[in-house]
C-alpha positions as CSV (number, residue, x, y, z in Angstrom):
1,M,-54.5,-24.0,-27.7
2,R,-53.4,-23.4,-24.1
3,Y,-56.1,-24.6,-21.1
4,A,-57.4,-21.3,-19.9
5,G,-60.1,-23.1,-17.2
6,P,-59.7,-24.0,-13.6
7,K,-56.4,-24.8,-12.5
8,C,-57.8,-27.2,-9.6
9,R,-59.6,-29.0,-12.1
10,L,-56.5,-30.3,-13.5
11,C,-55.3,-31.3,-10.3
12,R,-58.2,-33.0,-9.5
13,S,-58.4,-35.0,-13.2
14,S,-55.0,-36.1,-12.4
15,G,-55.6,-37.4,-8.9
16,V,-52.8,-35.6,-7.3
17,K,-51.9,-32.1,-6.3
18,L,-50.0,-30.4,-8.8
19,F,-49.3,-27.3,-7.2
20,L,-50.5,-24.9,-9.7
21,K,-52.4,-22.4,-7.5
22,G,-49.3,-21.5,-5.2
23,E,-50.3,-21.4,-1.7
24,K,-53.5,-22.3,-2.1
25,C,-52.3,-25.7,-2.6
26,E,-50.9,-26.3,0.8
27,T,-54.1,-25.4,2.7
28,P,-57.3,-27.6,3.5
29,K,-59.1,-24.9,0.9
30,C,-57.6,-27.3,-2.1
31,P,-60.0,-28.8,-4.2
32,V,-58.1,-32.4,-4.1
33,V,-58.1,-32.6,-0.4
34,R,-62.0,-31.3,-0.4
35,R,-63.0,-33.5,-3.3
36,Q,-61.0,-37.0,-3.9
37,S,-63.3,-37.7,-6.9
38,A,-62.1,-36.8,-10.5
39,P,-64.2,-33.6,-12.1
40,G,-67.5,-34.4,-13.9
41,Q,-70.8,-36.1,-13.8
42,H,-70.0,-39.3,-13.7
43,T,-66.8,-39.8,-11.4
44,K,-68.0,-42.6,-9.5
45,T,-68.0,-45.0,-12.4
46,R,-65.2,-47.8,-12.3
47,F,-63.3,-49.3,-15.0
48,K,-60.3,-50.7,-16.1
49,I,-57.4,-48.4,-17.2
50,S,-55.8,-49.9,-20.1
51,D,-52.0,-49.8,-20.6
52,F,-52.3,-46.9,-23.2
53,A,-54.3,-45.0,-20.5
54,Y,-51.7,-45.5,-18.0
55,H,-49.3,-44.2,-19.9
56,L,-51.2,-41.4,-21.7
57,K,-52.4,-39.7,-17.9
58,E,-48.6,-39.8,-17.1
59,K,-47.9,-38.1,-19.8
60,Q,-50.9,-35.4,-19.4
61,K,-49.7,-34.9,-15.8
62,L,-46.3,-33.8,-17.0
63,K,-47.9,-31.4,-19.0
64,K,-50.2,-29.9,-16.5
65,I,-47.3,-29.4,-14.2
66,Y,-45.4,-27.2,-15.9
67,L,-47.9,-25.9,-18.3
68,I,-47.1,-26.9,-21.5
69,S,-48.7,-28.1,-25.0
70,E,-48.4,-31.3,-26.5
71,A,-45.9,-29.7,-29.4
72,Q,-43.7,-28.0,-26.8
73,L,-43.6,-31.5,-24.6
74,K,-42.5,-33.3,-28.0
75,K,-39.5,-31.0,-28.9
76,Y,-38.6,-31.5,-25.4
77,F,-38.5,-35.4,-25.7
78,E,-36.8,-35.2,-29.1
79,K,-34.0,-33.1,-27.5
80,S,-33.7,-35.4,-24.6
81,R,-33.1,-38.3,-26.6
82,K,-30.3,-36.9,-28.7
83,H,-28.5,-36.7,-25.5
84,L,-26.6,-39.4,-24.2
85,G,-27.8,-41.0,-20.9
86,N,-31.1,-41.6,-19.2
87,T,-33.9,-39.9,-21.9
88,G,-36.3,-39.5,-18.9
89,E,-34.1,-37.7,-16.6
90,M,-32.5,-35.2,-19.4
91,L,-36.5,-34.6,-20.5
92,L,-37.2,-33.7,-16.6
93,S,-33.8,-31.4,-16.4
94,L,-34.8,-29.7,-19.6
95,L,-38.3,-28.8,-18.0
96,E,-37.1,-27.6,-14.8
97,R,-34.5,-25.6,-16.5
98,R,-37.3,-23.8,-18.3
99,F,-37.2,-19.7,-17.4
100,D,-40.9,-19.9,-15.8
101,N,-39.8,-22.9,-13.7
102,V,-36.9,-21.9,-12.3
103,L,-38.4,-18.8,-11.0
104,V,-40.9,-21.2,-9.0
105,R,-38.3,-23.2,-7.7
106,A,-36.3,-20.2,-6.6
107,G,-39.1,-19.1,-4.8
108,L,-39.6,-15.5,-6.9
109,G,-43.1,-16.9,-8.0
110,A,-45.7,-18.5,-6.4
111,S,-47.0,-20.3,-9.5
112,Q,-45.7,-21.2,-13.1
113,A,-48.6,-18.9,-14.3
114,Q,-47.8,-15.9,-12.3
115,S,-44.1,-16.6,-13.0
116,R,-44.6,-16.5,-17.0
117,Q,-46.6,-13.3,-16.2
118,L,-43.7,-11.3,-14.4
119,I,-41.5,-12.9,-17.3
120,R,-43.8,-11.5,-20.2
121,H,-43.7,-7.8,-18.5
122,N,-39.8,-7.9,-18.7
123,H,-39.0,-7.8,-15.0
124,F,-36.2,-9.9,-15.3
125,K,-32.8,-9.8,-17.4
126,V,-30.8,-13.4,-18.4
127,N,-27.0,-12.6,-18.5
128,G,-27.8,-8.8,-18.8
129,K,-30.1,-9.0,-21.4
130,A,-33.8,-8.9,-21.3
131,V,-35.6,-12.0,-22.1
132,N,-39.7,-12.3,-21.8
133,I,-39.8,-16.0,-23.2
134,P,-41.4,-18.2,-20.7
135,S,-39.9,-21.4,-22.2
136,F,-36.4,-20.1,-22.7
137,I,-33.8,-22.7,-21.1
138,L,-31.4,-21.2,-18.7
139,K,-28.1,-23.0,-18.6
140,I,-25.3,-23.6,-16.4
141,G,-23.5,-20.2,-15.4
142,D,-26.5,-18.2,-16.3
143,K,-27.5,-15.2,-14.1
144,V,-31.0,-13.6,-13.7
145,T,-31.5,-10.3,-12.4
146,F,-34.5,-8.4,-11.3
147,E,-34.9,-4.8,-10.7
148,K,-37.3,-4.4,-8.2
149,E,-36.7,-5.7,-4.8
150,R,-38.7,-9.3,-4.7
151,S,-39.8,-11.2,-1.4
152,L,-38.7,-14.5,-1.8
153,L,-41.2,-17.2,-0.8
154,E,-40.2,-20.2,1.3
155,V,-39.5,-22.8,-0.4
156,N,-37.3,-25.8,-0.9
157,R,-35.1,-24.7,-3.0
158,P,-33.2,-26.9,-5.2
159,S,-29.2,-27.2,-5.0
160,W,-28.3,-26.1,-8.5
161,V,-30.0,-22.6,-8.0
162,A,-28.3,-20.0,-5.7
163,V,-30.2,-16.9,-5.3
164,D,-28.8,-13.8,-3.8
165,A,-31.9,-11.6,-2.8
166,N,-29.5,-8.7,-1.8
167,K,-27.6,-8.1,-5.0
168,R,-31.0,-9.4,-6.8
169,I,-29.4,-12.1,-8.9
170,L,-30.2,-16.0,-9.4
171,E,-27.8,-18.3,-10.7
172,I,-27.8,-21.6,-12.2
173,I,-24.6,-23.6,-10.7
174,G,-25.5,-26.8,-11.7
175,L,-27.7,-29.5,-13.3
176,P,-31.2,-30.6,-11.6
177,K,-31.0,-34.0,-10.0
178,R,-33.6,-36.4,-10.2
179,E,-34.1,-36.7,-6.2
180,E,-34.5,-33.1,-5.9
181,I,-37.6,-33.1,-8.0
182,E,-40.2,-33.7,-5.8
183,D,-43.4,-33.7,-8.2
184,E,-44.9,-37.2,-8.3
185,I,-43.7,-38.2,-11.9
186,N,-42.8,-41.4,-13.4
187,E,-41.0,-40.0,-16.6
188,Q,-40.0,-43.4,-17.9
189,L,-43.8,-43.7,-18.6
190,V,-43.5,-40.9,-20.4
191,V,-40.8,-42.1,-22.4
192,E,-42.3,-45.4,-23.0
193,F,-45.0,-43.2,-24.4
194,Y,-43.4,-41.1,-27.3
195,S,-41.3,-44.5,-28.0
196,R,-44.3,-46.6,-29.2
């Protein structure tokens, strides 16, 4: 079941900004800045974190960043393991090319949640066909068109995404590079977690 509670609680439990609330995460009102402790009653209690908990925490953080379920993450891991090359980087490449995430990276959506809503309401077409599935994986050469005029947000747009606001086209021109993924993720810990 998908988490429907406060998004900022997820950031606080991870201990880092996951940028789930769009512009609010950039302001001093961000709860991660205001309250550096984890949510809950006994947050001051210190205890040693085991190796398993360290790996689990990284996997949970990845799920929170992309707002995906455990089953989805497992499916992406199995897909990435079948490809040649670094499994962790392939996993991140699949997650980055999810339709909802591409909209956030391109500046067409402020957050994953907003992008999902826009996709579900058929605001975008992929290669001329209506696609209302946020988990749809975009490939090189795919063109996303949007009919309504949209103001692009000021974001650090990655090199693998090209946006023409006048023609209302977003195109995937390459694969995500690891150095362009700004989120604090140690994908190797996630691979180790699933490879146990």
